[in-house]
N, C-alpha and C positions, 0 to 999 in steps of 0.2 A: 704508656701506653693510654690508649682512651678508656674515659673515667668509665662507662658503662661497661667495656671489656671487665675491668680490674676489678669492676664489684661482682659481677659474675662470675669471676676466679672466686673472690673472697666467697662468695656465699657458697660455691662449689667445697671449698674448703672448710666453712664452716659445718656445713650438714654432716661431713663424716662424725664430729665430734658430740654432739646430742643424739644421733642415731643409735651411736655404740653406747652412750652411757646411760639414756633412757632405759628403763624395764618395759619388757616384750608384751604391754598390754594393751587387750582387744582394742580397734579403733573409737570405739564407742564408748570407753571408759573416760569421763571427765576429769578425772581425778588424774589420769595419768597423762591426758592433754595438755591440763593446765602444769603438770612438771615439765613434759615436754617443751612449751613453748617458753618459759621460764628459762629453763636449763639454754635453750637456742639464744632466744633475747641478754640473756647475762652472761656468755660465754667469752672467754678469754678475746678468741679470734673477733668479736665484735668491737673491742676496745673500749667498753664504756659509752657507747654512743652519743657521743659528743653529738649534737647539733650541726649539720653539715657534712658530718665527716662521714668516711667510706663506711664505716660500721654502721652509723646511723641511717645510713642509706639502704643497706643491706637488711636493716631491722623495718624500712619500710616497705623493701622488697616482699618481705617474709608477710608481711600484714596484708599487702596487696593481692597477694596469691592465696592467703586466707578467706577475703571477702571473694575473690573470682570463685575459688573452689565450692564457695557455699553459694551462688549464685546472685550475688550482689550487685546491683548495678553502679558503675564507677560516677562520683559525683564531684572530681576534681577537675584539672581544669582540660579544656578541649577533649573530653571524652575520656578521662583518663582517671586512675584512682589518688592522683597525686596532685595537690595543691602547693606551689612552688611559694616561697617567700625568701627573702633576702634578710640578714642581718649583719653587723659588725660583729666578726668574729673575732678580731686581735688587730692589734697594731704591730708598725714595726717604724725605726727609723727610714727617712728617708735620703734622697741624693745631697739637700742643701741646707744641711746643720752644719755650723760654724759659730765659732767663740774665740773672742778675738779680747786681750786685755794689754791696756796702756799702762804698764807696772814702771816704777821708778826706773829699774836699768832698764828699758826698752820695752818694744811691742812684744808680746808672748801670742803667737796663735794654737788655740788648744786643739789636742788631736783627738777626734770622736774615737769613743770607746777605751782610748786610755785614759783620757784627761774629762770627758763630759761625755754626758747623753741624755736624748729628749728623755723626760720621762711620761711614760703612757697616757696622760690622765692630760698632757700640757697640749694647749693650744701652737696651732702652727703659726709663725710672724716671726717678726722683728724687732730687735730694741736697741735702743742707745741711750746710755745716761751713767752717772755716777753710782758705784757699788756704796750699799749703805745695810752694815752689818746689823740685822738683828736678832742675835743670841739664838734662841729655841723657837721662835716666833710664832709665839704663845700670847693670844690676846685673851686671859681670863681674870678682868675685874673683880670678880665672883671670888676668888683665889687669892687677891692681892697681889698680882704678877700681872706685869705686862710689859713685854719685850719692845711695846713702843709705844710705849710712853715717852712725852717729848722726841719722838724719831721723825722727821719729816722723810717720805719714803714716794710721794707723787712724782711718777713720771721716771724714777729711778729703778735701779736693779737693786732688790734684797735678797742679800746671802742669809739663811737660816742653817741651823744645825738639827739634822734628826734627835727623835727622842724629847727629851726632857731635863731639867736639873737635877729630877732623881732618875737617871738615864732611863731604860727601857721596860720599867718593873710595870708590871699590868694592872698592879695594885696601888699604883701611885694615883695622887690627886689627879695629877696632870695628865692620865690615861687619857681621858676625851678630846686632850688636845694635840695629841704625839701624831694622826694621822696626816700623812704628808698633803692628803685632799684639804685638809681642814687651813693647813698651815698656806696653801695657796689660797684658800677662801680668804682670808684673814689677809692676806698681804693685796689680792686684787680690790679688797672691800676698801682699803685704805689707799688705793691709788698709784700701787704699785705695775711696773712696766713690765719687770718678767721678774721670775725667782729661781736662784741658785740654792740648790740643797747639798749638802756634805754632811759625813759622818765626822763625827768630833774627832781630834787625834788622842784626848782623852781615855784611856780602856780599849780604842777600835780594835777590834776584830777583824775588820775588812776598811782599806782605806782606797779601793776602788769608785769607778763612779755610780751611784746610787741605782739600782735597778728597782722597779715597780711593775709586776704584773699586770696585764690589762684587767680591769674589774669590770667589763659589759653595764658600764653603765651610759655608754652610748653617748654622754656629752663630755665635751674637753673643760677642763677650768677656768675658762675666760683670759687667759693670758700663759706668756710660753715658761716653761718650768723645765731646768735643767738640770740634773745630777750630777754632781763636780767631785771629782777625786779627794781625800785629803791634801795629800801635795799641793792641789791646784791651790783649795782653799788659804793653806797656809801659809803660800806665796803672794798674797794677797795684804796680808799684816806685814810684810817686810819693810824696815826704815822706820815702823812706828815707836820699837822701844819697847813694844812689848808682843808676842806672839798670839795666836790664835788657843793654844793649850793652856796661855798663862789667863785668857780674858774663860773659856769653860770652866775651869778651876776655880775660879771667883764663881761663877752663877752656881755651881754643884753645891760650892762650900756656903755660899752665904743665902741661897735661894735669893738672888735678886739680878736684876738682868744688867748685862754690861755693853748695850747697843752703842753704835756710834758709826760716823760715814768715815770710809777708808780713802779715800781721795784716788782713788783707782778708778778710770773709765773702760767700762766695756762696751762691745758691740755684739751682738749675737743674733744667730736665727734658728729658731724650731722648727724643724721638719718633720712631720707624724703623720704616717700613711696610712690608714684604714682598710682592711682586708674584709673584704664583704665572704660571706659564705651561703650557700644555696641551702634552705631546708626545706621538708617536705611535711606537712602533712597529707594524712592519707582518709581520704572519706569514699563514703560507700553507703547508698538507700538500699533497704527494703521498705518495698511499697504496703502499704495499708491495704487490709482485705473488706472496708468497709466503705460504698461508698461516699456515704455523706461525710466520711471521718478522715479519710487517706489524703486531703490535701494540707490536714494539718500533720508536723512532725514534733518527735523527741528525739532530739540530740544525746548517744549513748558516746560518753570520751575516757580516753585516758592518755594519760602522757606518755611516748615510748621512749623519750630523748634520756640521756643522763649526764654525767660529769666527766665522761672520759678516761683523762690518766689524774685528774685532779690540778691540784697546784695552787698555788694564792691568787686568789680572785676568783677562784671556781666554785667556791661556796664548801669546797672539800672541808670534813673536822679532823682529817691528818694533812692539812695543805704543805708538810714537808716532802712528804711520798709523791715520789714521781711512779703512780702506780694505777693499774687497770681500777676503775668505780665499777663493780659488777652491774649496780643497781638492781639486786635483782626483786628487792620487794620495791624498792623505788626505780621505776615503776615496771617494771617488768612483770608485776604480778596484776596491775591493773591494767595491762596491755591484752596478759593472756585470759582475765578476767571478761573484758571487753569481749575480745574475739569469739569465748565460749558464751556468753549472752546470744551473740550475732547467730551463732551456730542454732540454739533453741529456738530462736526467734523466728528464722530462716524455715526451720521448720514446721510449724503453724505460724504464720504471720499475724499480727494483731491487726486491732481496728485502725489505730494510724499510720502512718508510715515513720518509720524509723533511720535516723540517719547515725552513721558509724563512723566517729573519728579517732584515729591514734596522731595525736599532737605532738609535734617536733618544740624546741624551744622554751619549755615549759621551767626548767633551770634558769635559765638567763632573764626570766620573768613574765611568764606567761606569755610569747610570742606568738605563738602559733595559734592559739586559743584567739587571743586580741584580735589577728591578722584575720581568722576566720571569719569572726562576727564582725567584723570591719568588710568582709568580701562572701559574704553568704552565696552559695548557692540556689538561695532561694529567697524569695520576699522573708524580713526577719519576724513578721509577724504572722508568719504560717510556723513557727516555734510555739511550742508550749509548754517547753519542759527542757531540762538539761539532766542527766544522769551522769555523774563524775564518780571513775574508780582512780584511787591516787591509794598507793600501800596498802593492798588487802590482804599479803599472802602471811602476815606472823600475829593470829588473832590471839590474845591470850584466852584464858580456859574459859570456856562459857559456851560455844566460843563467842566474844565478844565485838561487838562492833560499833561505831560512833557512827551516826546518819546526819551529816549537816545539811543544814538548809531549810530544816523541818518548821521553821517560819514562813520560809518565804510563799508558801500556796498554803490557800486556806484550806483546803482538802488533804494537804499532807497527813498530819496527825492520825486523824481515823483512818486514811491509807496504810500508814507503816503498821498503827497497832493493830489493824484487822490482819493485815499479811505475816507479822509476827506470832500470832497465834498458832500460825501453822509453823513456823520455823523453830520457833522457839531459842531466838539468840539474845544472848545479854547484850541488849540495846542501851546506848546511851546515844544524845542528842545534843543537839545545837542550833539555836533558831536559826543564827545569822547566815546571809548568803556570801558574803566575803569570806576570803580566807586565802593562804597561800597555794591554790592550785588552779586548773583551769575552768572551774565552773564559775571562779568571779568574775571573767569576762562575760559570762551571759546573765549572772545578778546584775551586772552593772548595765545592761543593757533590756533590766527589767523582764529577766526571765525566770520562770519559777526554777531551781535549782534543788537537787539532791547529790550529796558527797558521802561517799562510801569508803570508810579508812577504819581499818585497825590499830592504832597509832604507832607511836616512832618507840624506837630502841636504841640498845648500843651501837647496832653498824649503820647507825642510817648516817648515809653520804661519807661512810668510809669504804677503803677496799673492799673489807669484810665483809658488803651486804652480798652474800654468795646466793647462790641456787639452791644447796645443801642446809641452807640455815630456813628456810620455807615450814611452815607447817599446812601440807598439801590437804590432809582431810579438813582441816579448820578453814582453809583457804574454799573449800570447794563447797562447805557449807554457806561460806557469805559471798560465793557467786551465784549460788542458786539464789537465795534470797535477792541478790539483784536481779537476776534474769524473772524473778515471778514479781519485785518492783517496777520492773520498766514495763511489763506487759500489763500490769494494772495501769500503770500512767497512760500508757497506749490504748489502754481501753475504755478508759473514763467515759461515762455517756455526755459529761459538758468537760470542756474547758478549764484544766486547772487556771485558779482566783490567783493572779500575781498581788504578793503581800509585799512591802516594804518592811524590815524589822524594823523595830521603833529603838531600839537600843542594841548594838550588837558590842556592845563593849569596846576597850580600844582600838583606833586607827594606828597607831605609831607602832613600832617595834619596842620590845621588852627592855628597859631601863632610860624610858625617855619620861623628865619630869611633868612634860605636858602635853596634851596633843589637843590635836584638830580633829580628825577621824576622816579626814580626807584620804584616800586610795591611790598613788600615783599608779600612772600606766607605765611600769618600768620598760618597757619596749619604746620609748620617744625618745625622738634623735634628735629633737631639735633643742634650743637653748629654753630652759624654763623648767618645771615641771607638770605635766600634762596630767589631768585626772581621770579617772575611769569613774569614778563617783564618791559619793561621800556616805559614810554611816550612818543607820537611821537614828536620829537622837543625839547627833554627834554636834559637836561647835559648826563643822564645816556645812552639815546639813542644817541647821539652824540660822547660817549667815547666809544661806542660799548658793553655797558653791554646786557649781554642777559637773557630769560627765562631760569633758571636752573641754573644760576652763584649762587655761595654762597659768599658772603660778610665774609670774616674774621679778616680785618682789615680795619678800615676806621683813614686815617692821622697816628696819633701816638696812635690810642684807638683799643684794641682786641676787635673783634665783639662777643661775646657770645650769643644776643639775641637781639631783636627789640627794647628792651630798650638802650643797649650799642649805636646800631647806632641812635638815636634820640637824646641822648645825644651828639652824636659825631656829628651830626648837629649842635646844639648849643654850638660848641666850636669853630666854622667858620663863615667868614661872605662871604659876596658875591662877587665875584673875586678871593676868594681862588683856586689855582690850588692842588688837594688833592689826594695824591695814595692810591688807593683802591686795598687789596690785596684779589682776588678772587679763589675762586677754580671752574673750569671750567672743567668738567667729571674728569680725574685723576690727572692734572695738577693744578698747582696753578700758576697764572701769578699778575705781575701788570696790574692797569687799572689808568692813570691819567685822573682826572675829575675835571671840570671847574665849580665851584657852582655860582646858578643862587639866584640872591634875593627871597625869598617867596612869594607867593600870599596870600594875607587875605583871599580870599575863602575856601584855604584849599583843601579840598580833601571829 
C-alpha cells in the first residue's frame, strides 16, 4: 500500500496501546505527559524506531503533531515540520556477482549463496589472478607474527581464514587483528587485488559462506571481498599433498604462519548494492518575544531514533537477539523532555526564538544533526546556543544530572549554578562540547552547547530499555531543570560567548594506545575520514587539523574509512610523529601529528 497510508494505519494501531496503558491523569500533568510520550515512542508497535523505518516515521509524525498542537511554526522543508535526508541503510548482493576457479581437475563456477557471497563492506569490482593463501591474514610485527612475511600478494587474490591461531577467544592477544575489515585493510595495503574469506575446517561450527551484517560505516574496504564456503576453500588445496586442515592445525599448534601460493587462478566479480532510506528530522520554531533579540536562536534538540530490532553491526549490546530495542531512555526520554520544554516555553515565549528539533540518524553517527547543521533553515550565525537531551529518564538518587558542554560558553557556570539553587539537583559537569550525541555537531560548528544526561545503565542498547523502567518523578525534575535552563539561556541579555575547551580528554574510543583527538564525521560517505573538528589541546588541534578536512593517508596506511583510521592508530605508539595526507578543499596537504598516549576514559 502507499507509504503514507500504511504509516497512518500504523499510527492508528499504536495509539490504542498507550491510551489504555497510561493512567488517566489530567492533561496538564507534566509527569503523566512524560510517561505517555515515552510509552508511545517505546511501544512494540514502533519497532525500535530505526531511522527510515515505518516506526520512525510514525514517531516523527507524533512529534510534528505535538509541535502543531502547541502552535509552533513549521521549520522543515517546503513549509512542513520535516527535514528529509537520506543515508545508506543496508546493502545486498547485486545481480552481477560471480566466481570462477581454474582447478587442477578443470574450471569450477561457484554458486552465489551456496559457495560464495560478497561481504557487506566489499567494494564492487572485478579481479583476475593467482590465489595466494595468507593464513589468518594477520600482520602483527609487534606480536612477532606475520602471515604476509615473505609473501608477494601484489595484484593477486588472497585467501584468509577467520579468527586467529588462538581461535575466536576474545581474550587472545590476536583479538585486535581478528576483524574482517582489518584483514581486508591489510590485504589492500599490501597490494592485493581481492580477498577471499573462509571459516577454517578445524573446529568449524558453520561451513557456509561468511555473512557479515552491514556496519553503517558508509564506506567500503577498497577491494572486492567475498566470503567463501569451507568446502570451496578446501578444494583450492587439492593436489598439493596437504589439506587446508593440515595447515590450519600447524598454525594453531605452532603459532606460526603457513602461507603460500596455491597455483590456482580465479576470476571474480563483486556486486554490492547500497539501499538508501529516507529519514526525517522534525523542526519547529517558537518566535521570541523581544524585538531586539528574536533574530537570535536557541536550539533545543533530542534524537528520536533507536536501534530497531538490533542485530550485528547495529550497536546493540545483545547483538544475537533479533528483538525490538525499545529505546525508552535512549532516547524516548529526551524526546519527551524536549516536547515538554516546548510546551512550557510556548505558554510564555522567551526573548529569543527557539528552534525545537527531533533528530533522526543519531544512532548511525549523528547523521540528522550533522545534516541540519549543514542545511540550516536560518543563517548559522543567528544560533547562539544548543541544548541537547539524551537519556534523561533514569536519574540516580538526588536526582542526579550530568551537564555536558559546561565550558563551551563563558556564561554557563554562573547560569547553571544560579539555576540549580532553585532546583537542588545533584549536578556533575563536563566541560567538553564533543561527545556521543547530537550536541557535538553544533559544538564542531563553534556554537556553545549544553548536554543533559542522567547516566548509562544495564539496559543501555538492549531490548530491556523499556518504558516501565524509567523514573518519572526524577525525570520530571530533570526536565523542569532543562526547561528553566533553556529559558535562562534564551533570556540572557547578551549573546553567550563561545569557548573552545582547552583539554577535553581522549579523542578516540576506549582501548586505543594513542590518540590524535580528531573527531570523525561518521556520516561521511566518500573515501577517507572527514573530520567534524578536533578536541581542544589535542595533537590534532595543535597540528592544525580542521573541521572539513578529509584524512586520506595516516603514515603508510591508505585511509578508505573509519576502520582504516582506527587500525592506523593501532600501528603506532605514543610519541610517534606521523604524516597525514589531508584533503582540504581542493588541495591535498601533509600535516605532521605527534601522537599522545590514549586515555582509559575513551570517548
